[in-house]
Biopython code that builds the backbone (N, CA, C, O; Angstrom):
import numpy as np
from Bio.PDB.StructureBuilder import StructureBuilder

atoms = [
    (1, "MET", "N", (88.582, 71.886, 83.487)),
    (1, "MET", "CA", (87.942, 73.232, 82.916)),
    (1, "MET", "C", (87.903, 73.700, 84.386)),
    (1, "MET", "O", (87.390, 73.149, 85.360)),
    (2, "GLU", "N", (88.660, 74.997, 84.279)),
    (2, "GLU", "CA", (88.393, 75.706, 85.073)),
    (2, "GLU", "C", (87.383, 76.239, 85.681)),
    (2, "GLU", "O", (86.611, 76.807, 84.908)),
    (3, "GLU", "N", (87.055, 76.275, 86.941)),
    (3, "GLU", "CA", (85.472, 76.701, 87.461)),
    (3, "GLU", "C", (85.482, 78.436, 87.212)),
    (3, "GLU", "O", (86.559, 79.030, 87.149)),
    (4, "LYS", "N", (84.502, 78.977, 87.113)),
    (4, "LYS", "CA", (84.477, 80.710, 86.995)),
    (4, "LYS", "C", (84.091, 80.843, 88.268)),
    (4, "LYS", "O", (83.306, 80.158, 88.923)),
    (5, "ARG", "N", (84.804, 81.922, 88.598)),
    (5, "ARG", "CA", (84.939, 82.832, 90.058)),
    (5, "ARG", "C", (84.174, 83.848, 89.725)),
    (5, "ARG", "O", (84.238, 84.347, 88.601)),
    (6, "SER", "N", (83.345, 84.287, 90.677)),
    (6, "SER", "CA", (82.364, 85.326, 91.147)),
    (6, "SER", "C", (83.508, 86.428, 90.964)),
    (6, "SER", "O", (84.683, 86.304, 91.311)),
    (7, "THR", "N", (82.828, 87.694, 90.252)),
    (7, "THR", "CA", (83.705, 89.196, 90.424)),
    (7, "THR", "C", (82.922, 90.067, 91.227)),
    (7, "THR", "O", (81.709, 90.270, 91.278)),
    (8, "VAL", "N", (84.085, 90.628, 91.964)),
    (8, "VAL", "CA", (83.568, 91.757, 92.786)),
    (8, "VAL", "C", (84.157, 92.996, 92.276)),
    (8, "VAL", "O", (85.324, 93.069, 91.891)),
    (9, "LEU", "N", (83.186, 94.132, 92.281)),
    (9, "LEU", "CA", (83.801, 95.408, 92.168)),
    (9, "LEU", "C", (84.280, 96.316, 93.505)),
    (9, "LEU", "O", (83.644, 96.602, 94.519)),
    (10, "ILE", "N", (85.286, 96.563, 93.210)),
    (10, "ILE", "CA", (85.539, 97.395, 94.616)),
    (10, "ILE", "C", (85.496, 99.006, 93.984)),
    (10, "ILE", "O", (86.068, 99.273, 92.927)),
    (11, "VAL", "N", (84.965, 99.729, 94.543)),
    (11, "VAL", "CA", (84.684, 101.150, 94.287)),
    (11, "VAL", "C", (85.648, 101.803, 95.520)),
    (11, "VAL", "O", (85.344, 101.463, 96.664)),
    (12, "ASP", "N", (86.666, 102.621, 95.363)),
    (12, "ASP", "CA", (87.376, 103.226, 96.581)),
    (12, "ASP", "C", (88.245, 104.487, 96.046)),
    (12, "ASP", "O", (88.972, 104.155, 95.109)),
    (13, "ASP", "N", (88.335, 105.680, 96.365)),
    (13, "ASP", "CA", (89.493, 106.554, 96.536)),
    (13, "ASP", "C", (90.679, 106.667, 96.429)),
    (13, "ASP", "O", (91.316, 107.444, 95.718)),
    (14, "ASP", "N", (91.198, 105.519, 97.473)),
    (14, "ASP", "CA", (92.244, 105.404, 97.920)),
    (14, "ASP", "C", (93.229, 103.876, 97.306)),
    (14, "ASP", "O", (93.212, 102.807, 97.916)),
    (15, "PRO", "N", (93.805, 104.049, 96.366)),
    (15, "PRO", "CA", (94.589, 103.040, 95.752)),
    (15, "PRO", "C", (95.251, 102.257, 96.616)),
    (15, "PRO", "O", (95.396, 101.171, 96.055)),
    (16, "ALA", "N", (95.766, 102.234, 97.774)),
    (16, "ALA", "CA", (95.943, 101.163, 98.737)),
    (16, "ALA", "C", (94.643, 100.153, 98.892)),
    (16, "ALA", "O", (94.578, 98.947, 98.655)),
    (17, "HIS", "N", (93.538, 101.150, 99.417)),
    (17, "HIS", "CA", (92.500, 100.486, 100.167)),
    (17, "HIS", "C", (92.309, 99.462, 98.820)),
    (17, "HIS", "O", (92.517, 98.284, 99.109)),
    (18, "LEU", "N", (91.912, 99.734, 97.247)),
    (18, "LEU", "CA", (91.726, 98.866, 96.652)),
    (18, "LEU", "C", (92.402, 97.702, 96.589)),
    (18, "LEU", "O", (91.946, 96.596, 96.299)),
    (19, "LYS", "N", (93.798, 98.072, 96.947)),
    (19, "LYS", "CA", (94.820, 96.765, 96.520)),
    (19, "LYS", "C", (94.282, 95.773, 97.745)),
    (19, "LYS", "O", (93.950, 94.602, 97.558)),
    (20, "ILE", "N", (94.255, 96.443, 99.018)),
    (20, "ILE", "CA", (94.051, 95.832, 100.305)),
    (20, "ILE", "C", (92.378, 94.491, 100.097)),
    (20, "ILE", "O", (92.300, 93.272, 100.250)),
    (21, "TYR", "N", (91.625, 95.263, 99.812)),
    (21, "TYR", "CA", (90.457, 94.582, 99.499)),
    (21, "TYR", "C", (90.400, 93.709, 98.544)),
    (21, "TYR", "O", (89.689, 92.715, 98.694)),
    (22, "CYS", "N", (91.322, 93.950, 97.073)),
    (22, "CYS", "CA", (90.927, 92.758, 96.466)),
    (22, "CYS", "C", (91.793, 91.629, 96.853)),
    (22, "CYS", "O", (91.488, 90.459, 96.622)),
    (23, "TRP", "N", (93.090, 92.070, 97.561)),
    (23, "TRP", "CA", (93.680, 90.819, 98.397)),
    (23, "TRP", "C", (93.185, 89.828, 99.031)),
    (23, "TRP", "O", (93.486, 88.635, 99.049)),
    (24, "MET", "N", (92.184, 90.592, 99.691)),
    (24, "MET", "CA", (91.390, 90.192, 100.661)),
    (24, "MET", "C", (90.743, 89.035, 100.024)),
    (24, "MET", "O", (91.006, 87.833, 100.059)),
    (25, "LEU", "N", (89.948, 89.626, 99.509)),
    (25, "LEU", "CA", (88.526, 88.987, 98.469)),
    (25, "LEU", "C", (89.403, 88.018, 97.318)),
    (25, "LEU", "O", (88.941, 86.906, 97.062)),
    (26, "GLN", "N", (90.478, 88.403, 96.742)),
    (26, "GLN", "CA", (91.184, 86.974, 96.126)),
    (26, "GLN", "C", (91.839, 85.877, 96.903)),
    (26, "GLN", "O", (91.993, 84.770, 96.389)),
    (27, "ARG", "N", (92.175, 86.102, 97.945)),
    (27, "ARG", "CA", (92.228, 84.929, 99.131)),
    (27, "ARG", "C", (91.054, 84.107, 99.261)),
    (27, "ARG", "O", (91.224, 82.914, 99.012)),
    (28, "GLN", "N", (90.102, 84.417, 99.538)),
    (28, "GLN", "CA", (88.846, 84.049, 99.799)),
    (28, "GLN", "C", (88.281, 83.257, 98.160)),
    (28, "GLN", "O", (87.353, 82.464, 98.005)),
    (29, "GLY", "N", (89.173, 83.794, 97.180)),
    (29, "GLY", "CA", (88.465, 82.815, 95.823)),
    (29, "GLY", "C", (87.455, 83.446, 95.231)),
    (29, "GLY", "O", (86.489, 82.785, 94.850)),
    (30, "TYR", "N", (87.515, 85.256, 94.997)),
    (30, "TYR", "CA", (86.638, 85.785, 94.441)),
    (30, "TYR", "C", (87.682, 86.382, 93.482)),
    (30, "TYR", "O", (88.870, 86.441, 93.800)),
    (31, "GLU", "N", (87.136, 86.900, 92.099)),
    (31, "GLU", "CA", (88.080, 88.054, 91.109)),
    (31, "GLU", "C", (87.659, 89.334, 91.772)),
    (31, "GLU", "O", (86.761, 89.416, 92.610)),
    (32, "CYS", "N", (88.275, 90.168, 91.393)),
    (32, "CYS", "CA", (88.203, 91.452, 91.907)),
    (32, "CYS", "C", (88.486, 92.476, 90.919)),
    (32, "CYS", "O", (89.481, 92.301, 90.216)),
    (33, "LEU", "N", (87.462, 93.986, 90.667)),
    (33, "LEU", "CA", (87.595, 94.620, 89.692)),
    (33, "LEU", "C", (87.804, 96.043, 90.677)),
    (33, "LEU", "O", (86.889, 96.667, 91.213)),
    (34, "PRO", "N", (88.965, 96.292, 90.734)),
    (34, "PRO", "CA", (88.960, 97.775, 91.547)),
    (34, "PRO", "C", (88.626, 98.878, 90.495)),
    (34, "PRO", "O", (89.028, 98.987, 89.337)),
    (35, "ALA", "N", (87.727, 99.715, 91.261)),
    (35, "ALA", "CA", (87.491, 101.109, 90.284)),
    (35, "ALA", "C", (88.100, 102.416, 90.974)),
    (35, "ALA", "O", (87.420, 102.685, 91.964)),
    (36, "LEU", "N", (88.814, 103.031, 90.849)),
    (36, "LEU", "CA", (89.024, 104.131, 91.399)),
    (36, "LEU", "C", (88.554, 105.637, 91.109)),
    (36, "LEU", "O", (88.712, 106.214, 90.033)),
    (37, "VAL", "N", (87.957, 106.168, 92.238)),
    (37, "VAL", "CA", (87.241, 107.038, 92.067)),
    (37, "VAL", "C", (88.397, 108.368, 92.318)),
    (37, "VAL", "O", (89.139, 108.471, 93.295)),
    (38, "GLY", "N", (88.310, 109.315, 91.160)),
    (38, "GLY", "CA", (89.037, 110.336, 91.239)),
    (38, "GLY", "C", (88.387, 111.752, 91.973)),
    (38, "GLY", "O", (87.365, 111.732, 92.659)),
    (39, "SER", "N", (89.147, 112.908, 91.701)),
    (39, "SER", "CA", (88.684, 113.895, 92.009)),
    (39, "SER", "C", (87.342, 114.344, 91.540)),
    (39, "SER", "O", (86.767, 115.082, 92.340)),
    (40, "ASN", "N", (86.519, 113.995, 90.111)),
    (40, "ASN", "CA", (85.585, 114.350, 89.946)),
    (40, "ASN", "C", (85.013, 112.922, 88.621)),
    (40, "ASN", "O", (84.130, 113.172, 87.800)),
    (41, "SER", "N", (85.288, 112.377, 88.644)),
    (41, "SER", "CA", (84.925, 110.726, 88.230)),
    (41, "SER", "C", (85.598, 109.192, 88.684)),
    (41, "SER", "O", (86.578, 108.891, 89.365)),
    (42, "VAL", "N", (84.680, 108.484, 88.038)),
    (42, "VAL", "CA", (85.005, 106.664, 88.354)),
    (42, "VAL", "C", (84.973, 105.890, 87.080)),
    (42, "VAL", "O", (84.115, 105.833, 86.198)),
    (43, "ASP", "N", (86.205, 105.270, 87.223)),
    (43, "ASP", "CA", (86.520, 104.501, 86.184)),
    (43, "ASP", "C", (86.035, 103.281, 86.326)),
    (43, "ASP", "O", (86.821, 102.353, 86.521)),
    (44, "LEU", "N", (84.919, 103.100, 86.268)),
    (44, "LEU", "CA", (84.321, 101.779, 86.158)),
    (44, "LEU", "C", (84.399, 100.977, 84.995)),
    (44, "LEU", "O", (84.378, 101.516, 83.889)),
    (45, "PRO", "N", (84.484, 99.769, 85.117)),
    (45, "PRO", "CA", (84.625, 99.000, 83.949)),
    (45, "PRO", "C", (83.698, 98.720, 83.115)),
    (45, "PRO", "O", (82.614, 98.886, 83.674)),
    (46, "ILE", "N", (83.506, 98.163, 81.392)),
    (46, "ILE", "CA", (82.469, 98.431, 80.890)),
    (46, "ILE", "C", (81.674, 97.140, 80.926)),
    (46, "ILE", "O", (80.572, 97.001, 81.457)),
    (47, "THR", "N", (82.453, 96.117, 80.223)),
    (47, "THR", "CA", (82.392, 94.688, 79.991)),
    (47, "THR", "C", (81.653, 93.993, 80.955)),
    (47, "THR", "O", (80.501, 93.581, 80.823)),
    (48, "LYS", "N", (82.509, 93.867, 82.104)),
    (48, "LYS", "CA", (82.504, 92.774, 83.244)),
    (48, "LYS", "C", (81.819, 92.453, 84.082)),
    (48, "LYS", "O", (81.730, 92.980, 85.191)),
    (49, "GLN", "N", (81.232, 91.537, 83.672)),
    (49, "GLN", "CA", (79.787, 91.291, 84.760)),
    (49, "GLN", "C", (80.198, 91.057, 86.129)),
    (49, "GLN", "O", (81.216, 90.367, 86.191)),
    (50, "VAL", "N", (79.677, 91.454, 87.351)),
    (50, "VAL", "CA", (80.121, 91.578, 88.563)),
    (50, "VAL", "C", (78.760, 91.198, 89.716)),
    (50, "VAL", "O", (77.674, 91.716, 89.457)),
    (51, "CYS", "N", (78.850, 90.474, 90.715)),
    (51, "CYS", "CA", (78.031, 90.048, 91.752)),
    (51, "CYS", "C", (77.630, 91.189, 92.330)),
    (51, "CYS", "O", (76.471, 91.603, 92.376)),
    (52, "LEU", "N", (78.631, 91.719, 92.789)),
    (52, "LEU", "CA", (78.419, 92.605, 94.012)),
    (52, "LEU", "C", (79.266, 94.051, 93.541)),
    (52, "LEU", "O", (80.200, 93.892, 92.756)),
    (53, "ALA", "N", (78.973, 95.351, 93.978)),
    (53, "ALA", "CA", (79.853, 96.484, 94.210)),
    (53, "ALA", "C", (80.130, 96.535, 95.854)),
    (53, "ALA", "O", (79.292, 96.498, 96.755)),
    (54, "LEU", "N", (81.217, 96.607, 95.924)),
    (54, "LEU", "CA", (81.720, 97.538, 97.479)),
    (54, "LEU", "C", (81.964, 98.747, 97.217)),
    (54, "LEU", "O", (83.013, 99.049, 96.648)),
    (55, "LEU", "N", (81.143, 99.577, 97.541)),
    (55, "LEU", "CA", (81.592, 101.120, 97.986)),
    (55, "LEU", "C", (81.880, 101.855, 98.791)),
    (55, "LEU", "O", (80.952, 102.252, 99.496)),
    (56, "ASP", "N", (83.139, 102.333, 99.048)),
    (56, "ASP", "CA", (83.489, 103.330, 100.210)),
    (56, "ASP", "C", (82.570, 104.225, 100.190)),
    (56, "ASP", "O", (82.117, 104.633, 99.121)),
    (57, "TYR", "N", (82.173, 104.646, 101.301)),
    (57, "TYR", "CA", (81.387, 105.541, 101.671)),
    (57, "TYR", "C", (81.512, 107.143, 101.866)),
    (57, "TYR", "O", (80.630, 108.000, 101.918)),
    (58, "ARG", "N", (83.035, 107.253, 101.963)),
    (58, "ARG", "CA", (83.443, 108.701, 102.341)),
    (58, "ARG", "C", (84.620, 108.936, 101.391)),
    (58, "ARG", "O", (85.776, 108.585, 101.628)),
    (59, "LEU", "N", (84.229, 109.523, 100.370)),
    (59, "LEU", "CA", (84.983, 109.610, 99.412)),
    (59, "LEU", "C", (85.773, 111.034, 99.444)),
    (59, "LEU", "O", (85.285, 111.933, 100.129)),
    (60, "LYS", "N", (86.763, 111.224, 98.853)),
    (60, "LYS", "CA", (87.858, 112.405, 98.808)),
    (60, "LYS", "C", (87.459, 112.590, 97.326)),
    (60, "LYS", "O", (88.179, 112.084, 96.465)),
    (61, "SER", "N", (86.225, 113.367, 96.938)),
    (61, "SER", "CA", (85.995, 113.541, 95.709)),
    (61, "SER", "C", (85.131, 115.007, 95.136)),
    (61, "SER", "O", (85.061, 115.841, 96.038)),
    (62, "SER", "N", (84.626, 115.353, 94.123)),
    (62, "SER", "CA", (83.667, 115.854, 94.175)),
    (62, "SER", "C", (82.407, 115.200, 93.956)),
    (62, "SER", "O", (81.380, 115.878, 94.008)),
    (63, "LEU", "N", (82.342, 113.688, 93.663)),
    (63, "LEU", "CA", (81.579, 112.839, 93.936)),
    (63, "LEU", "C", (81.273, 112.263, 95.563)),
    (63, "LEU", "O", (82.196, 112.167, 96.372)),
    (64, "ASP", "N", (80.312, 112.018, 95.794)),
    (64, "ASP", "CA", (79.551, 111.315, 97.372)),
    (64, "ASP", "C", (79.189, 109.927, 96.791)),
    (64, "ASP", "O", (79.301, 109.705, 95.585)),
    (65, "ALA", "N", (78.861, 109.228, 97.454)),
    (65, "ALA", "CA", (78.656, 107.766, 97.403)),
    (65, "ALA", "C", (77.307, 107.782, 96.608)),
    (65, "ALA", "O", (77.014, 107.166, 95.583)),
    (66, "ALA", "N", (76.687, 108.509, 97.234)),
    (66, "ALA", "CA", (75.588, 108.564, 95.984)),
    (66, "ALA", "C", (75.689, 108.635, 94.344)),
    (66, "ALA", "O", (75.134, 107.969, 93.469)),
    (67, "ASP", "N", (76.487, 109.558, 94.302)),
    (67, "ASP", "CA", (76.651, 109.792, 92.742)),
    (67, "ASP", "C", (77.196, 108.652, 92.524)),
    (67, "ASP", "O", (76.662, 107.978, 91.642)),
    (68, "VAL", "N", (78.388, 108.078, 93.220)),
    (68, "VAL", "CA", (78.970, 107.013, 92.704)),
    (68, "VAL", "C", (78.005, 105.599, 92.455)),
    (68, "VAL", "O", (78.086, 104.763, 91.554)),
    (69, "ALA", "N", (76.931, 105.692, 93.791)),
    (69, "ALA", "CA", (76.260, 104.851, 93.307)),
    (69, "ALA", "C", (75.524, 104.967, 92.199)),
    (69, "ALA", "O", (75.618, 103.982, 91.467)),
    (70, "GLU", "N", (74.736, 105.926, 91.766)),
    (70, "GLU", "CA", (73.700, 106.287, 90.465)),
    (70, "GLU", "C", (74.768, 105.969, 89.220)),
    (70, "GLU", "O", (74.161, 105.805, 88.162)),
    (71, "LYS", "N", (75.862, 105.875, 89.130)),
    (71, "LYS", "CA", (76.579, 105.626, 88.319)),
    (71, "LYS", "C", (76.530, 103.901, 87.941)),
    (71, "LYS", "O", (76.296, 103.278, 86.905)),
    (72, "LEU", "N", (76.874, 103.508, 89.335)),
    (72, "LEU", "CA", (76.853, 101.762, 89.413)),
    (72, "LEU", "C", (75.493, 101.367, 88.883)),
    (72, "LEU", "O", (75.393, 100.567, 87.952)),
    (73, "LYS", "N", (74.450, 101.920, 89.465)),
    (73, "LYS", "CA", (73.447, 101.459, 88.866)),
    (73, "LYS", "C", (73.354, 101.410, 87.129)),
    (73, "LYS", "O", (73.190, 100.392, 86.458)),
    (74, "GLU", "N", (73.505, 102.788, 86.629)),
    (74, "GLU", "CA", (73.544, 103.049, 85.369)),
    (74, "GLU", "C", (74.124, 101.466, 84.426)),
    (74, "GLU", "O", (73.578, 100.753, 83.584)),
    (75, "ASN", "N", (75.585, 101.439, 85.162)),
    (75, "ASN", "CA", (76.473, 100.480, 84.208)),
    (75, "ASN", "C", (76.155, 98.914, 84.777)),
    (75, "ASN", "O", (76.487, 97.879, 84.198)),
    (76, "PHE", "N", (75.428, 99.010, 86.054)),
    (76, "PHE", "CA", (75.433, 97.343, 86.212)),
    (76, "PHE", "C", (74.003, 97.560, 87.134)),
    (76, "PHE", "O", (74.047, 97.845, 88.331)),
    (77, "PRO", "N", (73.004, 97.415, 86.535)),
    (77, "PRO", "CA", (71.623, 97.733, 87.197)),
    (77, "PRO", "C", (71.004, 96.646, 87.953)),
    (77, "PRO", "O", (69.960, 96.906, 88.552)),
    (78, "LYS", "N", (71.566, 95.292, 88.023)),
    (78, "LYS", "CA", (71.158, 94.545, 88.852)),
    (78, "LYS", "C", (71.936, 94.139, 89.947)),
    (78, "LYS", "O", (71.420, 93.476, 90.846)),
    (79, "THR", "N", (73.072, 94.447, 89.973)),
    (79, "THR", "CA", (74.196, 94.287, 90.635)),
    (79, "THR", "C", (74.016, 95.142, 92.118)),
    (79, "THR", "O", (73.809, 96.356, 92.145)),
    (80, "PRO", "N", (74.126, 94.345, 93.255)),
    (80, "PRO", "CA", (73.568, 94.646, 94.685)),
    (80, "PRO", "C", (74.994, 95.504, 94.788)),
    (80, "PRO", "O", (76.031, 95.346, 94.144)),
    (81, "ILE", "N", (74.652, 96.534, 95.903)),
    (81, "ILE", "CA", (76.057, 97.681, 96.337)),
    (81, "ILE", "C", (75.656, 97.345, 97.535)),
    (81, "ILE", "O", (74.564, 97.188, 98.081)),
    (82, "VAL", "N", (77.274, 97.230, 97.979)),
    (82, "VAL", "CA", (76.967, 97.188, 99.586)),
    (82, "VAL", "C", (78.447, 98.156, 99.862)),
    (82, "VAL", "O", (79.548, 98.255, 99.319)),
    (83, "ILE", "N", (77.591, 98.910, 101.284)),
    (83, "ILE", "CA", (78.411, 99.868, 101.720)),
    (83, "ILE", "C", (79.603, 99.561, 102.582)),
    (83, "ILE", "O", (79.332, 98.876, 103.568)),
    (84, "LEU", "N", (81.139, 99.989, 102.405)),
    (84, "LEU", "CA", (82.013, 100.068, 103.514)),
    (84, "LEU", "C", (82.031, 101.054, 103.738)),
    (84, "LEU", "O", (81.835, 101.901, 102.867)),
    (85, "SER", "N", (82.316, 101.415, 105.223)),
    (85, "SER", "CA", (82.601, 102.506, 106.389)),
    (85, "SER", "C", (83.029, 102.193, 107.444)),
    (85, "SER", "O", (82.901, 101.148, 108.082)),
    (86, "GLU", "N", (83.784, 103.501, 107.741)),
    (86, "GLU", "CA", (84.295, 103.506, 109.146)),
    (86, "GLU", "C", (83.009, 103.764, 110.085)),
    (86, "GLU", "O", (83.154, 103.669, 111.304)),
    (87, "LEU", "N", (81.924, 104.046, 109.609)),
    (87, "LEU", "CA", (80.899, 104.288, 110.558)),
    (87, "LEU", "C", (80.507, 103.179, 111.162)),
    (87, "LEU", "O", (80.860, 102.141, 110.602)),
    (88, "PRO", "N", (79.816, 103.066, 112.241)),
    (88, "PRO", "CA", (79.297, 101.637, 112.684)),
    (88, "PRO", "C", (78.107, 101.124, 112.431)),
    (88, "PRO", "O", (77.661, 100.083, 112.913)),
    (89, "TRP", "N", (77.427, 102.044, 111.462)),
    (89, "TRP", "CA", (76.195, 101.832, 110.937)),
    (89, "TRP", "C", (75.796, 102.239, 109.471)),
    (89, "TRP", "O", (76.306, 103.242, 108.972)),
    (90, "MET", "N", (75.009, 101.575, 108.865)),
    (90, "MET", "CA", (74.672, 101.907, 107.547)),
    (90, "MET", "C", (74.133, 103.700, 107.438)),
    (90, "MET", "O", (73.073, 104.080, 107.934)),
    (91, "PRO", "N", (74.874, 104.409, 106.873)),
    (91, "PRO", "CA", (74.557, 105.692, 106.736)),
    (91, "PRO", "C", (73.099, 105.896, 106.319)),
    (91, "PRO", "O", (72.705, 105.337, 105.296)),
    (92, "GLU", "N", (72.311, 106.624, 107.007)),
    (92, "GLU", "CA", (70.940, 106.917, 106.562)),
    (92, "GLU", "C", (70.665, 106.882, 105.166)),
    (92, "GLU", "O", (69.997, 106.032, 104.578)),
    (93, "ASP", "N", (71.459, 108.263, 104.500)),
    (93, "ASP", "CA", (71.533, 108.628, 102.685)),
    (93, "ASP", "C", (71.528, 107.559, 102.102)),
    (93, "ASP", "O", (70.797, 107.350, 101.133)),
    (94, "ALA", "N", (72.805, 106.206, 102.868)),
    (94, "ALA", "CA", (72.969, 105.056, 101.649)),
    (94, "ALA", "C", (71.254, 104.271, 101.918)),
    (94, "ALA", "O", (70.991, 103.606, 100.916)),
    (95, "GLU", "N", (70.670, 104.236, 102.452)),
    (95, "GLU", "CA", (69.476, 103.198, 102.789)),
    (95, "GLU", "C", (69.120, 102.780, 101.234)),
    (95, "GLU", "O", (69.144, 101.612, 100.845)),
    (96, "SER", "N", (68.751, 104.029, 100.317)),
    (96, "SER", "CA", (68.013, 103.956, 99.251)),
    (96, "SER", "C", (68.718, 103.328, 98.098)),
    (96, "SER", "O", (68.206, 102.882, 97.071)),
    (97, "TYR", "N", (69.643, 103.357, 98.344)),
    (97, "TYR", "CA", (70.688, 102.541, 97.060)),
    (97, "TYR", "C", (71.522, 101.154, 97.537)),
    (97, "TYR", "O", (71.871, 100.218, 96.817)),
    (98, "ALA", "N", (71.703, 101.306, 98.809)),
    (98, "ALA", "CA", (72.996, 99.752, 99.311)),
    (98, "ALA", "C", (71.945, 99.047, 99.761)),
    (98, "ALA", "O", (71.004, 99.442, 100.449)),
    (99, "GLN", "N", (72.194, 97.838, 99.274)),
    (99, "GLN", "CA", (71.798, 96.548, 100.089)),
    (99, "GLN", "C", (72.387, 95.974, 101.231)),
    (99, "GLN", "O", (71.692, 95.128, 101.793)),
    (100, "ALA", "N", (73.590, 96.238, 101.763)),
    (100, "ALA", "CA", (74.105, 96.096, 102.848)),
    (100, "ALA", "C", (75.115, 96.877, 103.142)),
    (100, "ALA", "O", (75.518, 97.692, 102.311)),
    (101, "PHE", "N", (75.716, 96.750, 104.435)),
    (101, "PHE", "CA", (76.638, 97.279, 105.313)),
    (101, "PHE", "C", (77.775, 96.629, 105.869)),
    (101, "PHE", "O", (77.650, 95.553, 106.454)),
    (102, "VAL", "N", (79.100, 97.312, 105.705)),
    (102, "VAL", "CA", (79.826, 96.748, 106.309)),
    (102, "VAL", "C", (81.016, 97.886, 106.882)),
    (102, "VAL", "O", (81.732, 98.761, 106.395)),
    (103, "HIS", "N", (80.754, 97.309, 108.172)),
    (103, "HIS", "CA", (82.107, 98.040, 108.951)),
    (103, "HIS", "C", (83.500, 98.151, 108.724)),
    (103, "HIS", "O", (84.107, 97.136, 109.066)),
    (104, "LYS", "N", (84.125, 98.957, 108.308)),
    (104, "LYS", "CA", (85.672, 98.600, 107.635)),
    (104, "LYS", "C", (86.047, 98.282, 108.848)),
    (104, "LYS", "O", (85.526, 98.740, 109.865)),
    (105, "GLY", "N", (87.269, 97.222, 108.807)),
    (105, "GLY", "CA", (88.272, 96.599, 109.627)),
    (105, "GLY", "C", (87.562, 95.161, 110.214)),
    (105, "GLY", "O", (88.128, 94.505, 111.089)),
    (106, "GLU", "N", (86.224, 94.742, 109.614)),
    (106, "GLU", "CA", (85.788, 93.609, 109.833)),
    (106, "GLU", "C", (85.776, 92.509, 108.676)),
    (106, "GLU", "O", (84.781, 92.242, 108.003)),
    (107, "PRO", "N", (86.803, 92.019, 108.569)),
    (107, "PRO", "CA", (86.725, 90.811, 107.587)),
    (107, "PRO", "C", (85.909, 89.660, 107.418)),
    (107, "PRO", "O", (85.404, 89.144, 106.420)),
    (108, "GLU", "N", (85.898, 89.380, 108.624)),
    (108, "GLU", "CA", (84.762, 88.259, 108.636)),
    (108, "GLU", "C", (83.120, 88.527, 108.422)),
    (108, "GLU", "O", (82.267, 87.717, 108.059)),
    (109, "ALA", "N", (82.971, 89.956, 108.776)),
    (109, "ALA", "CA", (81.719, 90.679, 108.539)),
    (109, "ALA", "C", (81.454, 90.575, 106.510)),
    (109, "ALA", "O", (80.585, 90.144, 105.752)),
    (110, "LEU", "N", (82.869, 91.298, 106.380)),
    (110, "LEU", "CA", (82.921, 91.598, 104.619)),
    (110, "LEU", "C", (82.862, 90.265, 104.067)),
    (110, "LEU", "O", (82.333, 90.240, 102.956)),
    (111, "PHE", "N", (83.260, 89.113, 104.530)),
    (111, "PHE", "CA", (83.576, 87.730, 103.455)),
    (111, "PHE", "C", (82.019, 87.389, 103.585)),
    (111, "PHE", "O", (81.278, 87.084, 102.651)),
    (112, "THR", "N", (81.674, 87.503, 104.945)),
    (112, "THR", "CA", (80.240, 86.763, 104.957)),
    (112, "THR", "C", (78.919, 87.506, 104.112)),
    (112, "THR", "O", (77.977, 86.848, 103.672)),
    (113, "THR", "N", (79.050, 89.102, 103.965)),
    (113, "THR", "CA", (78.282, 89.574, 103.494)),
    (113, "THR", "C", (78.546, 89.447, 101.622)),
    (113, "THR", "O", (77.617, 89.415, 100.815)),
    (114, "VAL", "N", (79.879, 89.397, 101.295)),
    (114, "VAL", "CA", (80.098, 88.706, 99.960)),
    (114, "VAL", "C", (79.609, 87.708, 99.577)),
    (114, "VAL", "O", (79.055, 87.447, 98.509)),
    (115, "ALA", "N", (79.850, 86.975, 100.656)),
    (115, "ALA", "CA", (79.297, 84.967, 100.153)),
    (115, "ALA", "C", (77.936, 85.260, 100.324)),
    (115, "ALA", "O", (77.353, 84.210, 100.057)),
    (116, "ARG", "N", (77.003, 86.237, 100.666)),
    (116, "ARG", "CA", (75.418, 86.376, 100.380)),
    (116, "ARG", "C", (74.897, 86.728, 99.018)),
    (116, "ARG", "O", (73.850, 86.415, 98.451)),
    (117, "PHE", "N", (75.693, 87.302, 98.731)),
    (117, "PHE", "CA", (75.587, 87.796, 97.374)),
    (117, "PHE", "C", (75.859, 87.007, 95.977)),
    (117, "PHE", "O", (75.217, 86.798, 94.948)),
    (118, "CYS", "N", (77.209, 86.663, 96.504)),
    (118, "CYS", "CA", (78.577, 85.829, 95.538)),
    (118, "CYS", "C", (78.519, 84.621, 95.558)),
    (118, "CYS", "O", (78.614, 84.117, 96.677)),
    (119, "GLN", "N", (78.359, 83.765, 94.474)),
    (119, "GLN", "CA", (79.164, 82.181, 94.714)),
    (119, "GLN", "C", (80.697, 82.587, 94.514)),
    (119, "GLN", "O", (81.123, 83.665, 94.099)),
    (120, "LYS", "N", (81.406, 81.486, 94.902)),
    (120, "LYS", "CA", (82.768, 81.595, 94.220)),
    (120, "LYS", "C", (83.299, 80.837, 93.511)),
    (120, "LYS", "O", (84.410, 81.098, 93.050)),
]
sb = StructureBuilder()
sb.init_structure("model")
sb.init_model(0)
sb.init_chain("A")
sb.init_seg("    ")
for serial, (resi, resn, name, xyz) in enumerate(atoms, 1):
    if name == "N":
        sb.init_residue(resn, " ", resi, " ")
    sb.init_atom(name, np.array(xyz, "f"), 0.0, 1.0, " ", f" {name:<3s}", serial, name[0])
structure = sb.get_structure()
């Protein structure tokens, strides 16, 4: 019997970043659902249960991270949100909707944070 793996939703406006983060987390034993943020929308999955949403903070979109977080809360009300950013700390405006922060380029911090919220 195959073991059920936890699923991480990754939300970003850059398809290359979605592929990289999915690849990194899949190698750690997680399933990944990429969600691309477009110029004025985000393509969120409807039925898949996720243990965590990783959200890029700076988006090249008419939507900002707070707008996307609101949509995440509508679709996945109990799912924690982790901010991914090149900033060295949690942006103040993200503190109201995010449960954690990971600085981009720190894979060990990413893995530790994901493991805190998800089981493989």
